[in-house]
SERO-4910 file (N, C-alpha, C, O; in steps of 0.05 Angstrom, whole numbers):
BEGIN
 pado doro    nc1    nc2    nc3   cac1   cac2   cac3    cc1    cc2    cc3    oc1    oc2    oc3
  Met    A     17    -24      0      0      0      0     18     25      0     39     26     12
  Thr    A      8     45    -14     24     70    -15     15     88      8     -8     88     17
  Ile    A     34    104     16     29    125     36     38    151     24     61    154     15
  Gln    A     20    171     24     27    198     14     27    217     38      8    218     52
  Arg    A     49    231     41     51    251     63     49    278     51     63    285     32
  Ile    A     31    294     62     26    321     52     38    341     72     32    341     96
  Lys    A     54    359     61     68    380     77     83    367    101     79    374    124
  Gly    A    100    347     94    115    333    114    138    350    125    150    366    110
  Gly    A    143    347    150    165    361    163    181    342    180    176    318    180
  Pro    A    200    353    195    217    336    211    202    323    235    211    302    245
  Arg    A    181    335    244    166    325    267    140    311    259    132    291    271
  Met    A    127    322    239    100    312    231     93    320    203    105    339    192
  Ser    A     73    307    192     61    315    167     34    328    173     21    321    192
  Met    A     26    347    156      0    360    161    -23    341    154    -44    344    165
  Ala    A    -18    323    135    -38    303    129    -23    278    117     -1    281    106
  Val    A    -35    255    121    -24    230    110    -47    215     97    -69    212    109
  Val    A    -42    206     73    -62    190     58    -53    161     57    -30    156     49
  His    A    -70    143     66    -64    114     66    -89    101     55   -110    101     67
  Gly    A    -85     89     32   -109     77     18   -128     99     11   -121    118     -2
  Asn    A   -153     95     20   -174    115     15   -180    133     39   -201    145     40
  Thr    A   -161    133     58   -166    148     83   -145    170     85   -121    166     81
  Val    A   -154    194     93   -137    217     98   -138    223    127   -159    226    139
  Tyr    A   -114    226    139   -112    233    167   -100    262    168    -78    266    159
  Val    A   -115    281    178   -106    308    180    -97    313    209   -112    309    228
  Ala    A    -72    322    212    -61    328    238    -76    351    251    -90    366    237
  Gly    A    -73    355    277    -85    377    291    -76    403    278    -52    408    276
  Gln    A    -95    420    271    -89    445    258    -95    468    277   -114    468    292
  Val    A    -78    488    276    -81    512    293    -81    537    274    -73    535    251
  Ala    A    -90    559    285    -92    584    269    -64    595    263    -45    592    279
  Asp    A    -61    607    239    -37    621    232    -35    648    246    -13    658    252
  Asp    A    -58    660    252    -59    686    266    -71    681    294    -95    681    297
  Pro    A    -54    677    314    -64    671    341    -76    695    355    -85    692    378
  Asn    A    -76    718    342    -87    742    355   -118    744    350   -131    760    363
  Ala    A   -128    727    333   -157    726    328   -172    714    351   -160    699    367
  Asp    A   -197    719    354   -213    707    374   -219    678    367   -210    669    345
  Val    A   -233    663    383   -237    634    378   -252    630    352   -247    610    338
  Gly    A   -271    647    346   -286    644    321   -268    648    297   -269    633    277
  Gly    A   -251    669    299   -232    674    277   -211    652    274   -204    645    252
  Gln    A   -201    642    297   -182    620    295   -195    596    283   -183    581    267
  Thr    A   -220    590    291   -234    567    280   -237    569    250   -232    550    236
  Lys    A   -245    592    240   -248    596    211   -221    592    197   -220    579    176
  Gln    A   -199    602    208   -173    598    196   -167    568    194   -157    558    174
  Ile    A   -171    554    216   -165    525    217   -182    510    197   -172    492    183
  Leu    A   -208    516    195   -225    502    176   -217    507    148   -219    489    131
  Gly    A   -207    531    142   -195    537    115   -171    520    110   -167    510     87
  Lys    A   -154    516    130   -130    500    127   -138    471    122   -126    457    105
  Ile    A   -159    461    136   -168    434    133   -179    430    104   -174    410     91
  Asp    A   -195    450     95   -205    449     67   -182    445     47   -184    429     29
  Ala    A   -161    461     51   -138    461     32   -124    434     33   -117    423     12
  Leu    A   -120    423     57   -106    397     60   -123    375     48   -112    357     34
  Leu    A   -149    376     52   -166    355     41   -166    357     10   -166    336     -3
  Ala    A   -167    381     -1   -166    385    -30   -140    374    -41   -140    361    -62
  Glu    A   -118    379    -27    -92    369    -37    -92    338    -36    -78    326    -52
  Ala    A   -107    327    -18   -108    297    -16   -129    286    -35   -132    262    -37
  Gly    A   -144    303    -49   -164    294    -69   -191    288    -57   -206    272    -68
  Thr    A   -198    302    -35   -224    298    -23   -234    324    -12   -223    345    -18
  Asp    A   -256    323      4   -267    348     15   -282    342     41   -283    319     50
  Lys    A   -292    363     53   -304    361     80   -329    343     81   -337    335    103
  Thr    A   -342    338     58   -366    321     58   -359    292     65   -376    276     71
  Arg    A   -333    285     64   -324    258     69   -311    254     96   -302    232    102
  Ile    A   -311    275    113   -298    272    140   -314    253    157   -339    255    159
  Leu    A   -301    234    169   -314    215    187   -314    223    216   -334    218    230
  Ser    A   -293    236    225   -290    242    253   -275    268    257   -257    274    241
  Ala    A   -281    283    278   -266    308    284   -262    309    314   -279    302    330
  Asn    A   -238    318    322   -232    323    350   -225    353    352   -209    363    337
  Ile    A   -237    366    371   -233    394    375   -224    399    404   -237    389    423
  Trp    A   -203    415    407   -193    422    433   -196    452    436   -186    467    419
  Leu    A   -208    461    458   -212    489    464   -196    496    489   -196    481    508
  Arg    A   -182    519    488   -168    528    512   -188    534    534   -182    528    558
  Asp    A   -211    544    527   -231    551    547   -258    542    537   -268    552    517
  Ile    A   -270    523    551   -296    511    542   -318    533    541   -339    528    529
  Ala    A   -314    555    555   -334    577    554   -336    589    526   -355    603    520
  Thr    A   -317    583    508   -318    593    481   -331    573    461   -329    576    437
  Phe    A   -343    552    473   -355    531    457   -375    542    436   -375    534    413
  Ala    A   -392    561    444   -413    571    426   -400    587    403   -409    585    381
  Gln    A   -379    602    409   -365    617    388   -352    598    368   -354    603    344
  Met    A   -339    578    378   -327    558    360   -349    544    343   -346    541    319
  Asn    A   -371    537    356   -392    523    342   -405    541    320   -414    530    300
  Ala    A   -406    567    324   -417    585    304   -401    583    278   -412    581    256
  Ala    A   -374    583    281   -357    580    257   -359    551    246   -361    548    221
  Trp    A   -359    531    263   -362    503    254   -388    499    239   -388    487    218
  Asp    A   -410    508    251   -437    504    239   -439    517    211   -453    507    194
  Ala    A   -426    540    208   -427    553    182   -410    538    161   -414    541    137
  Trp    A   -391    522    170   -373    507    152   -381    479    147   -379    469    124
  Val    A   -390    464    167   -395    436    164   -419    431    145   -440    444    148
  Pro    A   -417    412    127   -438    407    108   -461    391    121   -458    369    130
  Gln    A   -484    404    122   -508    391    134   -514    365    118   -513    365     94
  Gly    A   -521    344    133   -525    318    120   -500    302    118   -501    278    113
  Asn    A   -477    314    123   -451    300    122   -434    307    147   -410    309    145
  Thr    A   -447    311    169   -433    319    193   -418    295    205   -429    273    206
  Pro    A   -393    299    213   -377    277    224   -383    271    253   -396    288    266
  Ala    A   -375    248    262   -375    244    291   -355    264    303   -334    270    290
  Arg    A   -360    274    327   -343    296    337   -341    295    367   -360    288    381
  Ala    A   -317    302    377   -313    306    406   -300    334    409   -283    342    394
  Thr    A   -309    348    430   -297    374    437   -291    374    466   -308    368    483
  Val    A   -267    381    473   -258    382    501   -242    407    507   -232    420    489
  Glu    A   -241    414    532   -224    436    541   -196    424    546   -194    403    558
  Ala    A   -175    438    537   -148    428    540   -128    451    541   -133    472    530
  Lys    A   -106    446    554    -84    465    552    -70    460    526    -61    438    520
  Leu    A    -68    481    509    -56    478    483    -27    486    483    -16    495    503
  Ala    A    -13    481    461     16    484    459     26    512    465     49    516    474
  Ser    A     10    532    459     17    560    463     -6    575    476    -29    569    469
  Pro    A     -1    594    493    -23    608    506    -40    625    487    -63    631    493
  Asn    A    -29    632    463    -45    647    444    -64    630    428    -83    640    416
  Leu    A    -60    604    428    -77    586    413   -103    580    429   -102    573    453
  Leu    A   -125    584    416   -151    581    430   -166    556    422   -183    546    436
  Val    A   -158    544    398   -172    521    388   -152    505    370   -135    516    357
  Glu    A   -156    479    371   -141    461    353   -161    440    343   -178    430    358
  Ile    A   -159    433    317   -178    414    305   -163    394    289   -145    400    273
  Ala    A   -170    368    293   -159    346    277   -182    331    265   -203    327    279
  Val    A   -180    322    239   -201    306    227   -188    281    214   -202    265    203
***
């Protein structure tokens, strides 16, 4: 079986394709000065781009994991998520509060 690594680096790849499955690593915002809604929109755009590079799109996502620095921002993150996620093709999802890698990061998403 072939394995395709997308945007591979010394520590991790942004996405890995194995067979017909794409694994997208946890994505964070490029501009950590944005609020949680803005960071979520940035991340979802990055996920769209990675999925397109892998030859697929968000209608095919099976599962999503979301980490929030502060669970009190759940509604703000969901507003961005709900505007992005394709109705009728929503993935299984978990959202938890977690300490993220940098204090400026408010949300991280992996699919």
